[in-house]
C-alpha positions as CSV (number, residue, x, y, z in Angstrom):
1,M,94.7,81.8,146.3
2,A,92.5,82.3,143.3
3,I,94.1,84.2,140.4
4,T,91.6,86.6,138.6
5,A,91.4,87.3,134.9
6,A,92.2,91.0,135.7
7,Q,95.5,90.0,137.3
8,V,96.4,87.8,134.3
9,K,95.6,90.7,131.9
10,E,97.7,93.2,134.0
11,L,100.7,90.9,134.0
12,R,100.3,90.2,130.3
13,D,100.2,94.0,129.6
14,K,103.3,94.5,131.6
15,T,105.4,91.7,130.2
16,G,104.0,90.6,126.9
17,A,103.9,87.0,128.2
18,G,101.2,84.5,127.0
19,M,98.0,84.0,129.0
20,M,98.9,80.6,130.4
21,D,102.5,81.7,131.3
22,A,101.1,84.8,133.1
23,K,98.6,82.7,135.0
24,K,101.3,80.2,136.0
25,A,103.6,82.9,137.1
26,L,100.9,84.4,139.4
27,T,100.1,81.0,140.8
28,E,103.7,80.2,141.5
29,T,104.2,83.6,143.3
30,G,100.9,83.7,145.2
31,G,99.5,86.5,143.1
32,D,102.4,88.9,143.8
33,M,102.7,91.0,140.6
34,E,106.3,92.1,141.0
35,A,107.4,88.6,141.9
36,A,105.5,87.2,139.0
37,I,107.3,89.6,136.6
38,D,110.6,88.4,138.0
39,W,109.5,84.8,137.6
40,L,108.7,85.4,134.0
41,R,112.0,87.2,133.5
42,T,113.9,84.2,134.9
43,K,112.1,81.9,132.5
44,G,112.9,84.3,129.6
45,L,109.2,84.9,128.9
46,A,109.1,88.6,129.7
47,K,111.7,89.7,127.1
48,A,108.9,90.0,124.5
49,A,107.6,93.1,126.2
50,K,110.8,95.0,125.6
51,K,110.9,94.0,122.0
52,S,107.3,94.9,121.2
53,G,108.0,98.5,120.3
54,R,110.4,97.7,117.6
55,T,109.4,97.7,113.9
56,A,109.0,94.2,112.5
57,A,109.0,94.7,108.7
58,E,111.0,91.7,107.6
59,G,110.0,88.0,107.9
60,L,108.2,85.5,105.7
61,V,105.0,84.7,104.0
62,A,104.0,81.0,103.7
63,V,101.2,79.1,102.0
64,A,99.4,75.9,102.8
65,H,96.8,73.9,100.8
66,G,93.6,72.0,101.8
67,D,90.7,70.6,99.9
68,G,89.5,73.5,97.6
69,R,91.1,75.9,100.0
70,A,94.4,77.6,100.4
71,V,95.8,80.1,102.9
72,A,98.7,82.5,103.1
73,V,100.1,84.0,106.3
74,E,102.6,86.7,107.0
75,V,104.9,86.5,110.1
76,N,107.2,89.5,110.6
77,S,110.5,89.9,112.2
78,E,112.9,92.8,112.7
79,T,115.7,91.5,110.4
80,D,116.0,89.5,107.3
81,F,118.6,87.4,109.1
82,V,115.9,85.9,111.3
83,A,113.9,85.0,108.2
84,K,116.7,82.7,107.2
85,N,116.7,81.0,110.6
86,E,115.6,77.4,110.2
87,E,113.7,77.5,113.5
88,F,111.8,80.6,112.5
89,Q,110.9,79.0,109.1
90,K,109.6,75.9,110.8
91,M,107.4,78.0,113.0
92,V,106.0,80.0,110.1
93,G,105.3,76.8,108.2
94,A,103.4,75.3,111.2
95,I,101.4,78.5,111.5
96,A,100.4,78.3,107.8
97,E,99.2,74.7,108.3
98,A,97.2,75.7,111.4
99,A,95.6,78.5,109.4
100,L,93.9,75.9,107.2
101,G,91.5,75.3,110.1
102,A,91.0,78.9,111.1
103,A,88.4,81.4,109.8
104,D,90.4,84.5,110.6
105,L,93.5,85.9,112.2
106,E,92.1,86.0,115.7
107,E,91.0,82.4,115.5
108,L,94.4,81.4,114.1
109,K,96.2,83.0,117.1
110,K,94.3,80.7,119.4
111,K,95.1,77.5,117.4
112,D,97.1,74.8,119.0
113,L,100.8,74.2,118.0
114,G,102.2,71.4,120.0
115,G,100.5,72.2,123.3
116,K,100.8,76.0,123.0
117,T,98.7,78.5,121.1
118,V,100.1,80.2,118.0
119,E,100.2,83.4,120.0
120,E,102.2,81.8,122.8
121,T,104.5,80.1,120.4
122,I,105.4,83.5,118.8
123,T,105.9,85.1,122.3
124,E,108.3,82.3,123.2
125,A,110.2,82.7,119.9
126,V,110.5,86.5,120.6
127,A,112.1,85.7,124.0
128,K,114.4,83.0,122.6
129,I,115.5,84.7,119.4
130,G,115.6,88.3,120.8
131,E,113.6,90.1,118.0
132,N,110.1,91.4,117.9
133,M,107.8,89.1,115.8
134,T,104.2,89.6,114.8
135,L,101.6,87.4,113.1
136,R,100.4,90.2,110.9
137,R,98.0,88.9,108.2
138,M,96.2,85.9,106.9
139,A,94.6,85.4,103.5
140,V,92.1,82.7,102.6
141,L,90.9,81.7,99.2
142,E,88.5,79.0,98.1
143,G,87.5,77.6,94.7
144,D,87.3,74.7,92.4
145,T,91.1,74.9,92.1
146,V,93.4,77.2,94.1
147,V,96.9,77.6,92.9
148,S,99.7,79.2,94.8
149,Y,103.1,80.7,93.9
150,V,105.8,81.9,96.2
151,H,108.4,84.4,94.9
152,N,112.0,84.5,96.2
153,A,111.3,81.2,98.1
154,V,113.8,80.5,100.9
155,A,112.1,77.2,101.8
156,P,109.3,75.1,100.4
157,N,106.1,77.2,100.2
158,M,107.6,80.3,101.9
159,G,109.4,83.4,100.8
160,K,108.9,87.2,100.3
161,I,105.7,87.3,98.1
162,A,102.9,84.7,98.2
163,V,100.1,84.6,95.7
164,L,96.8,82.6,95.7
165,V,94.6,82.3,92.6
166,A,91.2,80.6,92.5
167,L,90.1,79.2,89.2
168,K,86.8,77.7,87.9
169,G,87.6,74.9,85.5
170,E,90.5,72.5,85.1
171,D,93.9,74.1,85.5
172,N,96.4,73.1,82.8
173,G,99.3,75.1,84.1
174,I,97.8,78.6,83.4
175,G,97.2,79.0,87.2
176,R,100.8,79.2,88.1
177,Q,101.5,81.6,85.2
178,I,98.7,83.9,86.4
179,A,100.0,83.7,90.0
180,M,103.5,84.7,88.7
181,H,101.9,87.5,86.8
182,I,100.2,88.8,90.0
183,A,103.4,88.6,91.9
184,A,105.1,90.8,89.3
185,A,102.3,93.2,88.4
186,N,100.6,93.6,91.7
187,P,97.0,94.3,90.5
188,A,94.7,96.3,92.8
189,S,91.7,94.2,92.1
190,L,90.3,91.4,89.9
191,S,88.1,93.6,87.8
192,A,86.8,97.2,87.6
193,E,83.7,96.1,89.6
194,D,85.9,95.0,92.5
195,L,88.0,98.2,92.6
196,D,87.7,100.5,95.6
197,P,85.1,103.2,94.6
198,A,87.1,105.8,96.4
199,L,90.2,105.0,94.3
200,L,88.1,105.3,91.1
201,E,86.6,108.6,92.2
202,R,90.0,110.0,93.1
203,E,91.6,108.9,89.8
204,R,88.7,110.4,87.8
205,A,89.0,113.7,89.6
206,V,92.7,113.9,88.9
207,L,92.3,113.0,85.2
208,T,89.4,115.5,84.9
209,E,91.6,118.4,86.2
210,Q,94.4,117.3,84.0
211,A,92.1,117.3,80.9
212,R,90.7,120.7,81.8
213,E,94.1,122.3,81.6
214,S,94.0,121.6,77.9
215,G,91.4,124.3,77.6
216,K,89.2,122.1,75.4
217,P,85.3,122.1,75.5
218,E,83.6,119.9,78.2
219,P,82.3,117.3,75.7
220,V,85.9,116.7,74.5
221,I,87.2,116.7,78.1
222,E,84.7,114.0,79.0
223,K,85.9,111.8,76.1
224,M,89.5,112.4,77.2
225,V,88.7,111.4,80.7
226,E,86.9,108.2,79.7
227,G,89.8,107.2,77.5
228,R,92.3,107.7,80.3
229,M,90.1,105.9,82.8
230,K,89.9,102.9,80.4
231,K,93.7,102.9,80.3
232,F,94.0,103.2,84.1
233,L,91.7,100.2,84.6
234,S,93.7,98.2,82.1
235,E,96.8,98.9,84.3
236,V,95.4,98.2,87.8
237,T,92.9,95.3,87.3
238,L,94.1,91.8,86.9
239,L,91.7,90.9,84.1
240,G,92.6,94.0,82.1
241,Q,96.4,93.8,82.5
242,Q,98.6,92.7,79.6
243,F,99.7,89.1,80.4
244,V,103.4,89.0,81.3
245,V,103.7,85.6,79.6
246,N,102.2,87.0,76.4
247,P,101.8,90.8,76.3
248,D,99.6,90.5,73.1
249,Q,96.8,89.2,75.3
250,T,95.1,90.4,78.5
251,V,95.0,88.1,81.5
252,A,91.3,87.7,80.8
253,E,91.9,86.6,77.3
254,A,94.7,84.2,78.3
255,A,92.4,82.6,80.9
256,K,89.5,82.2,78.4
257,D,91.8,80.6,75.9
258,A,93.0,78.1,78.6
259,G,89.3,77.3,79.4
260,V,89.3,78.7,82.9
261,E,87.7,81.6,84.8
262,I,89.6,83.5,87.5
263,T,87.3,83.9,90.4
264,G,89.7,85.5,92.9
265,F,93.2,86.2,94.0
266,R,95.2,87.3,97.1
267,R,98.7,88.6,97.2
268,L,100.8,89.1,100.4
269,E,104.2,90.7,100.3
270,V,106.4,90.8,103.4
271,G,106.4,94.2,105.1
272,E,103.9,95.7,102.6
273,G,102.5,99.0,104.0
274,I,104.7,98.9,107.1
275,E,106.5,102.2,107.7
276,K,110.1,101.4,108.6
277,R,112.0,103.6,111.0
278,E,115.1,105.2,109.5
279,E,117.9,106.5,111.8
280,D,121.2,107.8,110.6
281,F,124.4,106.2,111.9
282,A,125.4,109.2,114.1
283,A,122.0,109.2,115.9
284,E,122.3,105.4,116.4
285,V,125.7,105.8,118.0
286,A,124.6,108.7,120.2
287,K,121.7,106.6,121.4
288,A,123.9,103.7,122.3
289,V,126.3,106.0,124.2
290,Q,123.4,107.5,126.2
291,G,122.3,104.0,127.1
């Protein structure tokens, strides 16, 4: 019998299996949904559905380089133990290489990895390793020269923090130093012009209220706010920050002295922005007893 796209979607929603696995299961069982679910379970491909509700905030970021282009990807797992698994690391590295030919995350999920898509490969890894995993983010940077740095590397080109820096001009080693600076300082943007206008507005409002508490005249308050905003921008923009290698210079000054221009950067840190669930030990035991 012919298997419809709606049937495949329903089975995927119920089991978390990949599209091709879902279609094969339905074909093998003549379109019987419950039998198809059992077929996937026997193959170990339906386990992913039970894991999908768990918080995956650990894992790895990995980088890969092409011609004038570099990418960084974040693949999450539930525990740091899995991040140390050689098989997981191999998968993350392969995904990073595949990302060189992808425009965005959705395209990357459909890229081929040895006969299976990236998405299907991750689903199978979930079933095999027994932890929820997600391909969460992908960053792309292009330029005359793109330099990368991985902090706390556990294997070549992968670790807990990945930084990409694009430069105009010939890199003489300054690129890696700037990338290391970004890993440590975590700037919000390249310059004031690139900063989120909402963030600027919110900061100005806070500083204005703080200045008004001084009781000084409005012209004085305006000057106080401008001075504090200037300090704020020097702390959150890459070009305005004091260079960690030489705090007597800003990053912009260091780049200029090295004869390069920083045209962009991306920084990915494992689990950044993910809210981790916290449960006390007593609650965990009680849940286990209740089954």
